[in-house]
C-alpha positions in Angstrom: -3.6 174.5 -121.1 -6.8 176.5 -121.3 -6.6 180.2 -120.8 -8.0 181.7 -117.5 -10.6 183.6 -119.6 -11.8 180.4 -121.3 -12.1 178.5 -118.0 -14.0 181.4 -116.4 -16.4 181.6 -119.4 -16.9 177.8 -119.4 -17.6 177.9 -115.6 -20.3 180.5 -116.0 -22.0 178.7 -118.9 -22.1 175.5 -116.9 -23.4 177.4 -113.9 -26.2 178.9 -116.0 -27.2 175.5 -117.4 -27.4 174.0 -113.9 -29.4 176.9 -112.6 -31.8 176.9 -115.6 -32.3 173.1 -115.5 -33.0 173.3 -111.7 -35.8 175.7 -112.4 -37.7 173.4 -114.7 -41.3 173.0 -113.8 -42.2 169.5 -112.6 -45.8 168.5 -113.4 -47.9 168.0 -110.3 -49.4 164.5 -109.8 -52.9 164.6 -111.2 -54.2 162.2 -108.6 -52.6 160.6 -105.7 -53.8 157.2 -104.5 -56.9 157.6 -102.3 -56.7 156.0 -98.9 -59.8 154.2 -97.8 -58.6 152.9 -94.4 -55.2 152.3 -92.9 -53.1 150.5 -95.5 -55.9 150.3 -98.1 -55.9 152.7 -101.1 -57.4 153.0 -104.6 -55.7 153.9 -107.8 -57.1 154.7 -111.2 -55.1 154.2 -114.5 -54.6 152.4 -117.7 -53.3 148.8 -118.1 -50.0 148.8 -120.0 -47.6 146.2 -121.4 -44.9 147.3 -119.0 -45.4 144.4 -116.6 -42.9 141.6 -116.9 -43.9 139.2 -114.1 -47.3 140.8 -113.2 -49.9 143.0 -115.0 -49.0 146.7 -114.9 -51.2 149.8 -114.6 -49.9 153.3 -115.2 -51.7 155.4 -112.7 -53.2 158.7 -113.5 -50.5 160.2 -111.3 -47.8 158.7 -113.6 -46.8 156.0 -111.2 -46.3 152.4 -112.4 -48.2 149.8 -110.3 -48.0 146.1 -110.7 -51.0 144.0 -109.7 -51.1 140.8 -107.6 -54.3 139.2 -106.5 -57.8 140.1 -107.5 -59.5 139.3 -110.8 -56.4 140.0 -113.0 -58.2 138.5 -116.0 -59.9 142.0 -116.4 -56.5 143.6 -116.9 -56.1 143.8 -120.6 -53.7 146.3 -122.2 -55.4 149.7 -122.9 -58.3 149.2 -120.4 -58.9 151.9 -117.9 -59.4 150.5 -114.4 -59.9 151.4 -110.7 -58.1 149.1 -108.3 -58.4 148.9 -104.5 -56.0 147.0 -102.4 -52.9 147.2 -100.2 -49.3 147.8 -101.0 -47.4 144.5 -101.0 -44.6 144.2 -98.5 -42.9 141.4 -100.6 -43.6 140.7 -104.3 -42.3 138.7 -107.2 -43.5 141.4 -109.6 -40.2 143.2 -109.4 -41.5 146.5 -110.9 -43.2 149.6 -109.6 -45.4 149.5 -106.5 -47.1 146.2 -106.2 -50.7 146.2 -105.1 -52.5 143.2 -103.6 -55.8 143.9 -105.3 -59.0 143.3 -103.5 -61.2 144.8 -106.2 -60.6 145.6 -109.9 -63.2 147.6 -111.7 -63.1 148.2 -115.4 -64.0 151.8 -116.2 -65.6 153.2 -119.4 
């Protein structure tokens, strides 16, 4: 059995680790989706290979979005895009937040 001194020392080390890890700075979202009208929003990001069932865009805010609808032929990996649409209530994309795209704009 561990000595009381060792148990106490271990407890304080673990407590210090928990406190320090809880103080870690979380990066702020660079850009939240912009709301145009009720239910409609715009995201900006880069097309990634993360999509399994649907094309995926990693938003500037770090969020993974999958894209349904719109002209998805523009969504090639590495391309920077701005997408406007609504959040899908039901989706077969199975990843991230699915957007029913109304417009997809390729950015420089």
